[in-house]
C-alpha positions as CSV (number, residue, x, y, z in Angstrom):
1,M,33.0,114.5,81.4
2,H,35.3,115.2,84.3
3,R,34.4,117.5,87.2
4,R,36.8,119.5,89.1
5,P,37.2,118.7,92.7
6,T,35.1,121.0,94.9
7,Q,37.3,123.6,96.6
8,P,36.6,124.4,100.2
9,T,35.1,127.8,100.8
10,E,36.8,130.5,102.8
11,H,34.2,129.9,105.5
12,E,34.9,126.2,105.6
13,I,38.7,126.8,105.8
14,E,38.2,129.2,108.7
15,G,35.9,126.7,110.5
16,N,38.4,123.9,110.1
17,A,41.2,126.1,111.4
18,L,39.1,127.1,114.4
19,S,38.3,123.5,115.2
20,I,42.0,122.5,115.0
21,L,42.9,125.5,117.3
22,L,40.2,124.5,119.8
23,F,41.3,120.9,119.7
24,I,44.9,122.0,120.5
25,L,43.8,124.3,123.3
26,G,41.7,121.5,124.9
27,V,44.8,119.2,124.8
28,L,47.0,121.9,126.2
29,F,44.6,122.6,129.1
30,V,44.6,118.9,130.1
31,V,48.4,118.6,129.7
32,V,49.1,121.6,131.8
33,G,46.5,120.5,134.4
34,I,47.9,117.0,134.7
35,G,51.5,118.4,134.8
36,A,50.5,120.7,137.6
37,S,48.8,117.8,139.4
38,I,52.0,115.7,139.2
39,A,54.1,118.6,140.5
40,L,51.8,119.2,143.4
41,H,51.7,115.5,144.1
42,E,55.5,115.6,144.7
43,V,55.0,118.8,146.8
44,G,52.7,116.6,148.9
45,H,55.7,114.4,149.6
46,L,58.3,117.2,149.8
47,V,56.7,119.4,152.4
48,P,56.2,116.8,155.2
49,A,59.7,115.4,154.4
50,K,61.3,118.8,155.0
51,L,59.1,119.4,158.1
52,F,60.4,116.1,159.6
53,K,64.0,117.1,158.8
54,V,64.7,114.5,156.2
55,R,67.3,115.7,153.7
56,V,65.7,115.8,150.2
57,T,68.4,115.9,147.5
58,Q,66.1,116.2,144.5
59,Y,62.6,117.3,143.5
60,M,61.9,116.4,139.9
61,V,58.9,116.5,137.6
62,G,59.4,113.9,134.9
63,F,62.0,111.2,134.3
64,G,65.1,110.9,132.1
65,P,67.5,113.6,131.0
66,T,67.2,116.9,133.0
67,L,65.9,119.8,130.9
68,W,66.2,122.5,133.6
69,S,67.2,122.5,137.2
70,R,68.1,124.9,140.0
71,R,69.5,124.2,143.4
72,K,68.0,125.9,146.4
73,G,69.6,125.0,149.7
74,E,70.2,121.3,149.9
75,T,67.6,120.4,147.2
76,E,67.8,120.4,143.4
77,Y,64.5,121.4,141.8
78,G,64.1,120.5,138.1
79,I,62.1,119.3,135.1
80,K,63.0,116.2,133.1
81,A,62.4,115.2,129.5
82,I,59.9,112.4,129.9
83,P,56.6,113.7,131.4
84,A,55.5,110.4,132.9
85,G,55.4,111.3,136.6
86,G,57.8,112.7,139.1
87,Y,59.7,112.0,142.3
88,I,61.6,113.4,145.3
89,S,64.9,111.8,146.4
90,M,65.2,111.4,150.2
91,I,68.4,110.0,151.8
92,G,68.2,106.8,153.8
93,M,65.3,105.2,152.0
94,F,66.9,101.8,152.8
95,P,68.5,100.8,156.1
96,P,72.2,99.6,155.9
97,G,72.7,95.9,155.2
98,P,74.5,93.4,157.4
99,T,78.0,94.2,158.5
100,D,81.0,92.1,159.6
101,E,82.7,92.3,163.0
102,E,84.7,95.4,161.9
103,G,81.6,97.2,160.7
104,R,82.2,96.8,157.0
105,A,79.3,96.0,154.7
106,R,78.9,92.2,154.2
107,Q,77.7,90.9,150.9
108,S,74.9,88.5,151.7
109,G,74.6,86.8,148.3
110,T,75.9,86.9,144.8
111,G,72.7,86.3,142.8
112,V,71.3,88.9,140.4
113,F,68.5,89.9,142.8
114,Q,70.9,90.2,145.7
115,Q,73.2,92.3,143.6
116,L,70.4,94.7,142.8
117,T,69.8,95.0,146.5
118,N,73.5,95.6,147.3
119,D,73.8,98.2,144.5
120,A,70.8,100.1,145.8
121,R,72.2,100.2,149.4
122,Q,75.6,101.4,148.1
123,A,73.9,104.1,146.0
124,A,72.0,105.2,149.1
125,A,75.1,105.2,151.3
126,V,77.0,107.4,148.9
127,Q,74.4,110.2,149.5
128,L,75.0,110.3,153.2
129,Q,77.0,113.2,154.6
130,P,78.3,114.0,158.1
131,G,75.4,115.0,160.2
132,D,72.8,112.9,158.3
133,E,72.6,110.2,160.9
134,K,69.3,111.6,162.3
135,R,68.0,112.8,158.9
136,V,67.6,109.5,157.1
137,F,64.1,108.4,156.1
138,Y,64.2,104.9,157.6
139,K,64.9,106.2,161.1
140,L,61.7,108.3,161.2
141,P,58.8,107.1,163.4
142,I,56.5,104.9,161.4
143,Y,53.6,107.5,161.5
144,K,55.9,110.2,160.0
145,R,57.0,107.9,157.1
146,I,53.3,107.1,156.4
147,I,52.5,110.9,156.4
148,I,55.3,111.6,153.9
149,M,54.2,108.7,151.6
150,L,50.5,109.6,151.8
151,G,51.2,113.3,151.2
152,G,51.3,112.8,147.4
153,P,48.0,110.9,147.0
154,L,46.3,113.1,149.5
155,M,47.4,116.1,147.5
156,N,45.7,114.6,144.4
157,L,42.6,113.9,146.4
158,L,42.6,117.6,147.6
159,I,43.0,118.8,144.0
160,G,40.2,116.5,142.9
161,I,37.9,117.9,145.6
162,V,38.7,121.5,144.7
163,L,38.1,120.9,141.0
164,F,34.9,119.0,141.7
165,A,33.8,122.0,143.8
166,V,34.5,124.3,141.0
167,L,32.6,122.0,138.6
168,I,29.6,121.5,140.8
169,M,29.3,124.8,142.6
170,G,30.7,127.0,139.8
171,F,29.6,125.5,136.5
172,G,26.9,123.3,137.9
173,T,25.6,119.9,137.0
174,A,23.5,119.0,134.0
175,Q,19.8,119.3,134.9
176,A,16.7,118.5,132.8
177,T,14.8,121.7,131.8
178,T,11.3,122.1,130.4
179,T,12.6,122.7,126.9
180,V,12.4,119.9,124.4
181,A,15.7,118.7,123.0
182,E,14.5,115.9,120.7
183,V,11.3,114.5,119.4
184,Y,11.1,110.8,118.5
185,K,9.2,109.8,115.4
186,C,8.1,106.4,116.8
187,V,8.0,104.4,120.0
188,V,10.7,101.7,120.0
189,P,9.7,98.7,122.2
190,A,11.8,98.7,125.4
191,D,12.8,95.0,125.1
192,R,14.1,95.5,121.5
193,Q,16.0,98.6,122.5
194,A,17.6,96.8,125.5
195,E,18.5,93.6,123.5
196,T,19.9,95.3,120.3
197,G,20.6,98.9,121.4
198,Q,18.7,100.0,118.3
199,T,16.5,103.2,118.4
200,D,15.6,103.4,114.7
201,C,11.9,103.0,113.8
202,A,10.8,99.6,112.3
203,D,7.6,98.6,110.5
204,G,4.8,98.3,113.0
205,D,6.3,100.7,115.6
206,P,3.6,103.2,116.7
207,A,4.1,106.9,116.0
208,A,5.3,108.9,119.0
209,P,2.4,111.0,120.4
210,A,4.7,114.1,120.7
211,F,5.5,113.8,117.0
212,E,1.9,113.5,116.0
213,A,1.0,116.5,118.2
214,G,3.5,118.6,116.3
215,L,6.1,119.2,119.1
216,Q,9.6,120.2,117.9
217,P,13.0,120.6,119.5
218,G,13.3,124.0,121.2
219,D,9.7,124.1,122.4
220,R,9.4,125.1,126.0
221,I,6.5,123.3,127.8
222,L,4.2,125.6,129.7
223,T,1.2,123.5,130.8
224,F,0.1,119.9,130.7
225,D,-3.5,118.7,131.4
226,G,-4.3,122.2,132.8
227,R,-1.3,122.3,135.2
228,D,1.7,124.5,135.0
229,V,4.9,122.6,134.3
230,E,7.6,123.8,136.7
231,S,10.1,120.9,136.2
232,W,10.8,118.1,133.8
233,G,10.5,115.6,136.6
234,E,6.9,116.4,137.5
235,F,6.1,116.7,133.8
236,S,7.4,113.2,133.2
237,E,5.3,111.9,136.1
238,W,2.1,113.4,134.8
239,I,2.8,111.9,131.4
240,R,3.2,108.4,132.9
241,E,-0.2,108.8,134.7
242,A,-2.1,110.0,131.7
243,A,-1.7,107.0,129.5
244,G,-4.5,106.5,126.9
245,R,-6.1,109.9,127.8
246,S,-6.2,112.9,125.5
247,V,-4.9,115.9,127.4
248,P,-4.2,119.5,126.4
249,I,-0.6,120.8,126.3
250,S,0.7,124.3,125.7
251,Y,4.2,125.4,124.8
252,V,6.3,128.4,123.6
253,R,7.9,128.3,120.2
254,D,9.8,131.3,118.8
255,G,8.2,133.5,121.5
256,E,4.7,132.5,120.6
257,T,2.4,130.4,122.8
258,R,0.9,127.4,121.1
259,S,-1.6,124.7,122.2
260,S,-2.3,121.2,121.1
261,S,-3.7,117.9,122.5
262,I,-1.7,114.8,123.1
263,T,-2.5,111.2,124.1
264,P,0.3,109.4,126.0
265,L,0.8,105.9,124.8
266,L,0.7,103.1,127.3
267,T,4.0,101.2,126.7
268,E,6.7,99.4,128.7
269,R,9.5,101.7,129.7
270,P,12.6,101.2,131.8
271,V,12.2,102.1,135.5
272,A,14.8,104.7,136.5
273,G,16.6,104.7,139.9
274,P,17.4,107.7,142.1
275,D,20.5,108.3,140.0
276,G,18.5,108.5,136.8
277,Q,19.9,105.3,135.5
278,A,17.8,102.4,134.4
279,R,17.3,99.8,137.2
280,V,18.2,96.2,136.5
281,D,17.1,92.9,138.0
282,A,19.4,90.1,139.4
283,D,20.1,88.9,135.8
284,G,21.2,92.4,134.7
285,S,18.0,92.9,132.6
286,P,16.3,96.3,132.7
287,I,13.3,96.5,134.9
288,T,10.3,97.8,132.9
289,K,6.8,99.1,133.7
290,E,3.8,100.0,131.6
291,V,3.4,103.8,131.8
292,G,2.4,106.7,129.6
293,F,5.0,107.8,127.0
294,I,5.0,110.6,124.4
295,G,8.5,110.3,123.0
296,I,10.5,113.5,123.8
297,G,13.8,114.2,125.5
298,S,14.7,117.2,127.7
299,Q,17.3,119.8,127.0
300,Q,20.0,119.9,129.6
301,E,21.5,122.9,131.2
302,L,24.2,123.4,133.9
303,V,22.7,124.4,137.2
304,P,25.1,125.3,140.1
305,Q,24.6,123.1,143.2
306,S,25.3,123.6,146.9
307,A,28.5,122.7,148.6
308,S,26.8,119.7,150.2
309,E,26.8,118.0,146.7
310,V,30.6,118.1,146.3
311,L,31.7,115.3,148.6
312,P,29.0,112.8,147.5
313,A,30.0,113.4,143.8
314,V,33.7,112.9,144.7
315,G,32.7,109.7,146.6
316,D,30.8,108.4,143.6
317,S,33.7,109.1,141.3
318,L,36.2,107.4,143.7
319,A,33.9,104.3,143.9
320,R,33.9,104.0,140.1
321,V,37.7,104.4,139.9
322,T,38.2,101.9,142.7
323,G,36.1,99.4,140.8
324,V,38.3,99.9,137.7
325,V,41.5,99.5,139.8
326,L,40.3,96.4,141.6
327,N,39.7,94.7,138.2
328,L,42.7,96.3,136.5
329,P,44.4,93.2,135.2
330,Q,41.1,92.1,133.4
331,R,40.5,95.6,132.2
332,V,43.9,95.8,130.7
333,V,43.4,92.5,129.0
334,D,40.1,93.8,127.6
335,V,41.9,96.9,126.2
336,G,44.5,94.6,124.6
337,E,41.8,92.5,123.0
338,A,40.0,95.6,121.7
339,A,43.3,97.1,120.3
340,F,44.1,94.0,118.3
341,S,40.7,92.9,117.2
342,D,37.3,94.3,116.2
343,A,36.0,94.3,119.8
344,P,34.9,97.7,121.0
345,R,36.6,99.7,123.7
346,D,34.9,99.9,127.1
347,P,34.2,103.6,127.7
348,E,34.4,102.8,131.5
349,G,37.8,101.1,131.1
350,P,41.3,102.6,131.7
351,I,42.8,105.1,129.3
352,S,46.2,106.7,129.1
353,V,47.1,110.4,129.2
354,V,47.0,110.3,125.4
355,G,43.3,109.2,125.6
356,V,42.5,111.9,128.1
357,G,44.1,114.5,125.9
358,R,42.2,113.2,122.9
359,I,38.9,113.4,124.7
360,A,39.8,116.9,125.9
361,G,40.6,118.0,122.3
362,E,37.4,116.6,120.9
363,V,35.2,118.2,123.6
364,S,36.9,121.6,123.1
365,A,36.4,121.4,119.3
366,M,32.6,120.6,119.6
367,E,31.3,124.1,118.7
368,E,27.7,122.9,118.9
369,I,28.1,122.5,122.7
370,P,28.0,125.7,124.7
371,L,31.4,127.0,125.8
372,K,30.4,126.8,129.5
373,A,29.6,123.1,129.1
374,R,32.9,122.4,127.3
375,A,34.9,124.2,130.0
376,A,33.1,122.2,132.7
377,T,34.0,119.0,130.9
378,L,37.7,119.9,130.8
379,V,37.7,120.8,134.5
380,G,35.9,117.5,135.3
381,L,38.5,115.5,133.3
382,V,41.4,117.0,135.2
383,G,39.5,116.4,138.5
384,G,38.8,112.8,137.5
385,V,42.5,112.2,136.7
386,N,43.5,113.4,140.1
387,L,41.0,111.1,141.8
388,A,42.4,108.3,139.7
389,L,45.9,109.1,140.7
390,F,44.9,109.1,144.4
391,V,43.4,105.6,144.2
392,F,46.1,104.2,141.9
393,N,48.9,105.3,144.2
394,L,47.4,103.6,147.1
395,I,47.9,100.2,145.6
396,P,50.2,98.4,148.2
397,L,53.0,97.6,145.7
398,L,56.3,99.3,145.2
399,P,57.3,101.6,143.6
400,L,53.8,103.1,144.3
401,D,53.3,105.2,147.4
402,G,51.0,102.5,148.8
403,G,53.9,100.0,148.7
404,H,56.0,102.2,151.0
405,V,53.0,102.7,153.4
406,A,52.5,98.9,153.4
407,G,56.2,98.4,154.3
408,A,55.9,100.9,157.2
409,L,52.8,99.2,158.5
410,W,54.5,95.8,158.3
411,E,57.4,97.1,160.2
412,G,55.1,98.5,162.9
413,L,53.3,95.2,163.2
414,R,56.6,93.3,163.5
415,R,57.8,95.6,166.3
416,T,54.4,95.5,168.1
417,V,54.4,91.7,168.1
418,A,58.0,91.6,169.3
419,R,57.1,94.0,172.1
420,I,54.1,92.0,173.2
421,F,56.0,88.8,173.3
422,R,59.1,90.5,174.8
423,R,61.3,89.6,171.9
424,P,64.2,91.6,170.6
425,D,63.3,94.6,168.4
426,P,63.5,93.3,164.8
427,G,64.6,96.7,163.6
428,P,63.5,98.6,160.5
429,F,62.0,96.5,157.7
430,D,64.5,96.3,154.8
431,M,62.6,97.6,151.8
432,A,65.7,97.0,149.7
433,K,64.9,93.3,149.7
434,L,61.8,94.1,147.7
435,L,63.6,95.8,144.9
436,P,63.4,92.8,142.5
437,L,59.6,92.9,143.0
438,T,59.7,96.7,142.6
439,Y,61.5,96.4,139.2
440,A,59.0,93.7,138.1
441,V,56.0,95.9,139.0
442,A,57.7,98.9,137.3
443,V,58.1,96.9,134.1
444,L,54.5,95.8,134.2
445,L,53.3,99.4,134.7
446,M,55.5,100.6,131.8
447,G,54.0,97.8,129.6
448,M,50.5,98.7,130.7
449,G,51.2,102.3,129.9
450,I,52.5,101.5,126.4
451,L,49.5,99.3,125.7
452,L,47.0,101.9,126.8
453,I,48.8,104.6,124.7
454,Y,48.7,102.3,121.6
455,A,45.0,101.5,122.2
456,D,44.2,105.1,122.6
457,I,45.8,105.8,119.2
458,V,44.5,102.9,117.1
459,K,41.1,102.5,118.8
460,P,40.3,105.4,121.1
461,V,37.4,105.4,123.5
462,S,34.4,107.0,121.9
463,L,32.3,109.1,124.3
464,F,30.3,111.0,121.6
465,G,29.2,108.3,119.2
C-alpha cells in the first residue's frame, strides 16, 4: 500500500515564505550596514586629505569595473562592481625615484620587483598636473599623513561606538529576570559536564529539586524562604546557602500565585566570575564549589544601560578582536582544517562577510526570539564588524592603513636620528620600494578571504546549536 506524500498546509507555506523573507531582510540589513561602513571609512580618509589640500582624484566604494560614477570638482565619486572594500586615490603617494644629471628618471634596476616599483612611480607621475607640486601626499608633514591614514580606521571605531551605544542604551543588554526559562529534570555532575559537554540525564543522576517541586518554564518567582525575590542574582545566592534544607517557595503561573517547598541539593557547581563566565584554574579546568542547586535557568530580557557602560563594552569587544588578529595565521589554519575535515569551526574564529550575512539571516528568521532581541543582534553584528575593521586596518603592513602609518613613523624616526647626529636629511621614505611586499600581502589577504568564504559556505559557524 502506497501513501501519498503529505502536502504542506497553507499555514506551513506562509510560515516558510515569511522565514525566507525575514532571512533575506536580515542579510540585506547587514549588507547595507557594512557597505555604509566601508563608504564612511573612505570618507574618513577623504575629509582630512582635502582639508590638507591633497588632490584626490577618485573616491570609490568597491573594486573592479565602475558601475556608476560622477565627477564633482577634481574628484570622481563612484561605485564599483566588486563590493570587497574601497579606496581613495591621492596624487603623490610615492616620491620620485632617482634622476640623472639632467633631471630625467633613472632606472635603478631591471628585475621584476624593480620594474613594479618603476611602473608605480610612472603611473603616479602621470597624475601630476601643473600646480600640484605642493599638493602631493608624500610632501605633507608626517603628522598630517598619519591623520589621513588613521582617518578611515577611526571612522570605523566611531561607527562601532555609536552602534554599541544604540545597542546598550537603546535596546539594552540581556539581564536575568525572576522568570523561569527552563527546568532541568536532573542534576548533571559538573565534572562530567565539563569533560564531555553533555547535559543529558544518565542513570544515577539525582532528580533536580525544581523539577520535583513542580516548577515550570514561565513561572515568575515571588518569594524564597520567606524573603521577596527582587533579582535573580540574590535568588541564586539564597539557593546556594540553603543546601539540604527544605524551604518554602512561591511563584506566579498564569496569573495565579502558587506555593511549594523545595530542598536545594548540595552539589559541585562551577564558580562564576564577575563577567558571569565560569572561572578556570591554571590548567584551564573549571573551578567548582559545593553549593545548593535546584536546576532552573533564568529568562533573559533586554534592559537599557547607562552611557557609562558603552566604552567598557567596546573595550571588551576590541580586546577579543585583537586576540583573534594577533593569532590570525593560526586561526586561518584552523578554519582551513575545519573546512576540509570533520573538525568543528571555532565560533570565536574569523569569518567572512558571507558568514556575517548568514548569521544575520538566521537571527532575523528566528521567530521564536522577540523582534527587539533580533534587531539588537543585527545592530551588534554591524557594530562588531566595524570594530574588527578598525583593528584589522591597524596591522602595520601595506596595503593596509597601518602600513602607511608605519612608513610615516619610520620616516620620522630616520629624520629625527639624522637631525640629532647632524647628518643630511635622508628625505621621504620611498614606500614604492615596498610594493613587492604589498602585492604579496594583498595576495595573502585575497587567499584568506576566499578560504573564509568557502568555509562559511561548506561549514558555517554555528551560534545557535
